[in-house]
N, C-alpha and C positions, 0 to 999 in steps of 0.2 A: 874478877876484873872490875876495877873501879869505874863507876859511871862518869861519863864526860860531863863536866860542869860548863854550861853555856850561860854566859852573863849577858843580859839584854838591858840597854839603857833607854829610857824614854823621858823627854822633857816637855812635851807639848801634847795637847789633846789630839791633834791631827795625826801626829806621828804614832801615838799609841794605837789609834785605830788601824793604821797601816801595819803595825807589828802584831796585832791581836791574834791572828790565826797561826802565825809562826810561834808565838808564845804558847798558845794552846797545844800545838803539836809537840813542842819541847816538853811541856808539862806532862803530857800523857804518855810519852815514850819511856819505856822501862829502862832504856840504856842511857838516858840523859837526865841531867838535873838542871832545872831552870833557876837561875839566880837573877833577881830583878832589882835594878837600881832606878829610882824615881827622883827626878830633879826638876829645876826650872819652874815653869808656870804651873805644873801640877801641884806645887806646894804653896801657891800664893792665893790668898783670899780674893785678891783683885781679879784673878783669872779663873775663879770658880772652885778652887781646891779640888781639882779633878783627880787627885790621887785616890779620893774616896770612890770614884767610879771604877777605878782599877781594882780596888779591894772588893767592891760589890760584884765584880765579874768573877770573883773567886781566886784571884792571884794573891800570893803572899809577897809583900814588898820586903826584900832583904835589907835594903838601906835606903834612907831618904837623904839625898845630898842637897843641903841648903846652900844655894849659891846666888839666888836672884836678889839683887839689891833693889830698893824702891827708887829706881832711877832708870830712865831710858836715854840718858846721854851717852856719848861715846866713852867718857871716863867711867861712868857707872857700869856699862857693859864690859869694858876691859877689866874692871875690878871683879865683876861677877865671874868672868872666865878664870881669873886667878884663884878665887875662892873655890871654883869648881875643880880645878886641878888638884888643890889640896884635899878636898873632900873625896874625890875619886881615888886618889893615891891611897888614902887611908882605907877606903872600902875594899880596894883590890888587895891590899895587904891582908885584910881579914878574911876575905872570901876565897882568894886564890883561884880564880876561874881558869879553865883550860883554854877558853876562847871567848872573845868579846864581840858582840853583835851591835853595830851602830848603824843608824839610818840617817841618811841625808846630809844636811849642810848647816845646821844651826850652831851657834857658838857654844851651847851647852854640850853638844856632841864633840866639838873641837877640844873642849877641856878634858872630856873622857878619853879621847884619842891620845892626847899628850901624856896623860898619866899612864895609860896602858903601854905606850911605846917604850917609855923608860923602865917600866916594870917587866918588859919582855913578854907581854901577853899578846898572842896572835889576835889580830883584829880582822873581822869579817864586815865589810862595808856594803850597805845596800844603797843603790841609786847614785853611785858615782858616775862620772863621765858626762853628765848632762851639762848644758850651758844655760846660764841665766845672767845676762850681762848687766842687768839693772840693779843688782844687789851684791854686797860683799859676800853673800852666801856662795857665790861662784868661787871665790878664792878659798873659802873654808872647805867647800866640797872637794876641790882639787888637793888641798893640803891633807885632808883626811885620806884621800886615795893614796898619797905617797907614804902615809904612815901605816896603811893597811896591807894585809897579806892575801886576803881572799876578797874578790870583788863580784858582787851580785848586781849586775847592771840591768836597766829596764828595757834597753833596746840595742840594736846592733851598732847604731851610730855612736852611742855612749861607749860600747865595748871597744870600738876603734880608738876613741880618744884615750881610754885607759891604757891601751897598748902603746899609744903615742907617748904616754908619760913613762914608758919604760917598765911597765908591770909585766909579770910573768903571764904570757898568754894562756898557759894551762891552768891558771888560777882565776881566770875571768869567765864568769858564767852569765849568759844572757837569760834572765828568768822572767822578765816582765815586771809590772808594778804590783806589789801586794795589795794596793788599794782596790784593784779589781776583784780580788778574792772576797772582800767584804760585800761588794755588790752582788756577787754570785751566790753567796751563802746566807746573807741576812734576809729575814722576812720583814719587809718594810711595813711601816705603819700606813693605814688608810688615811685619806684626807680628813675624815671625821676624827679619828684617833689623834692625828697630828694637831688638828685645831684645838682639841681638848688639852693636850699636853703643852702646847705652846701658848694657849690662851690668845689665839690669833684667828681672825676670820679671813679666809682666803677670798680674794676678789675674783672677777672674771679673768683678769691678768695679774700675774705676780712675779716678783723678782727676788732672787737671793743675792745679797751683796756681801762680798768678802774682799776687803781692801787692806793691804799691809803697807807700811812705809817702804819707799824705794830708797834704800840706804846709800846708793851711789849717785843719785840725781842731785843736780845743783839746786833745783827747786825744792823748797821745803815740802815735807809730806802733806801738811795741811793745805797747801795751795792746790795740789793735785786733787786732794779729796774734796775740797770746796767745789772744784769743777764738776766732780761727780754728783755732789748734792744739788748743784744748780741744774744739772740735767734731770735728776729725779724730780725736782720741783716742777719742771715743765710737763711731766707726765700726768700730774693731777692726782687727786685722791681716789680715783677709780682703779688705780694700780696698787696692789698690796706690796709692801716692801719689808723684807726680813733681813736684818743685819746680823752677821756674826762678827764679833769684835776682833781686832787685830792682835798679833803676837806682841811680845815684849821687846820689839826692836826699837832702834832710835826713832823718836818721834811718835811712837805708838800711843802714848797717853793723850796727846792733843787730838788724835783721831777718835779715841774713845769719847772724849769730851764732846766733840762735834757730833758724834752719833747720838749721844744722850740728849743733846739740845735739839737735834732734828726730830727724834722720836717724841720728845715732850711736846712738840708743836704740830705733830702730824698724826691724826687718828689712824691712818692707814699703814703706819710703820711700827715695828717692834724690833728690839735688839736683844741679843743673848751673848753672855760671856762665853758660854760653851754649849753647843747643842748636843755634843756626843755623836758618835758615828751613826747610830741608828736614826736619830732624829735629823741629823744633817743629810744623810743619803735619802731619807724619806722626803725631806723638804725639796731636795733636788728633783725628785720624781714628780713633785706636784707643781713646781713653778714653771714659768714659760722660758726663763733664761737665768743663767748665773752670771753675775756682773762683778768685776773687780780685777785683781791681779794675783790671785792665789794659784799655786801649782795644781790644786784640786780641779780647777777649771779645765786643765789640760790632761791631767791624769785620769780622773774618775768621770767627770761630767759627760764626755763623749759616749760612754757606755749606756747612758740614758737616752741617747738620740736627742739631746737638748743642746741649744746653742750656748756658747760661752762668749761673753763680751770681755775680751782681754785688753785691759787698759795699760798703755805705756810700755816701758821697757823691762819691767821686773822679770818677766818670763822670756825675754828676747833670746832667741837661739834654741829654745826647747822645742823638741819634736811636737807637731800639732796635727790634730785631726781636721777634717774639712768642716766640722761644726764650729770651729773657733773663728770668731770675728775680731780682728785686731783694730784698735783705734788709739788715737793720741789722747793724752789726758787734758782734753779741752771739751768744755760742756757741749758745744755743737757737734763735735765728732762722736762723743759718747751717746748723745741723743740719737744721732743718725744710726749708730751701731745697734742701739737698743730697738729702734723701730725695725731695722732689718732683721734682728733676732726674733721679733714677734711673728714674722711671716716666713722665716727661713725653714726650708724642709731639710731636716737632719736625719731622715729615716734611713739614708744610705751611708751615714757616717760610720767609719771603722775606727775603733780605738787602737792606736799604734802601740799601746803599752801592754799587750798580752791578752791571755785568755782566762785569767782568774785562777791559775794554778801555781802562782809564784811561790807561795809559802811552802807548799809540798816540795818544790824543787830545791829551795834553800835548805829545808830541813834534811833532805836526803844527802846533800853535800856535807852539811855540818856533821852528820853522823859518820860518814864514810871517810872523812879526811884522815889520812895516816900521818904519823910523825909530826904532830903539831909543833914540837920544839924546833924542827928544821925550818919551819916557815919564817921564823923571826929573822934569820940571816938572809937578807934579800939581795938579789942581783939585778942590775939594770939591763933590761933586754932592749937592744937596739932595734929600731924599725928599719927594715931594708927598703 
């Protein structure tokens, strides 16, 4: 009996970390074959050439899909999507996967979904059904849901939304977030080890900053980020600041430039194009709060019993733990939220995104799915 070929796509450092244990499970299973397509920021020197981290972890990359133009304008990103569709179409024709696994809501993943849909390759989509009203990721996520055939959602509210979109209820699985799997399984670095690897001296109080452009807001990305920097300025140099740089979204490069300028002028601040999952999660464990608008602040950080300062509308509508503090993208509001985070007791916070066994649940379904060819012909299921 032929082994089932499961093709996984990754385009960002964060997404790779979320897929890591699922990929390991596929790789080690004697009845499955892992096919790995790497694209987007992984292949860009500007974002750290993180495909090398994937190879160092022991994975074989079957295809590198070059699609990322040196532009973060709407025209550049639209062209990147087009290049991605072409590249993925060619890769799928060569690899002939039995099923494609896609995670999330980025435009690189949209390109893969489009190519797979017309190639009649069944798609298993992870983390559909969430809502994030401040970014066009919302529309991309729902579009991928409608092109997909198997849905691995992170919570019951998301499962309900996928059902509302007419998807087959028997093909919707509430598995939790794979990001928690990493927290459960990784042996984190000590503070001393982390200081040595980051070349950063932790202060008495420390913050981890991850801020991405809000692609649907009227205000330019740099205006909101300037408000955040103004708030950090008020904290003084007794607070250590660690920046992780943003994704390749509209307006991302101006934020990178602003981070570089801030770090150059402040001895208490350091920035990194990519920390990788081990160093990122180890940093979360050591800081007093995580500040910004990244989904990680809602998905993973609550498991550390640490506060998240969630700025603006980028994550609006997403399920939140009690440890999340929401604020407007205004310096005074951000400053107030940070001060609250320094004293907030999060010891009773419960992460609403699962128990850290998501990858095992996903792998089990991927192995046991019968008649993959029958999945491609979809029926719209009305919600009564």
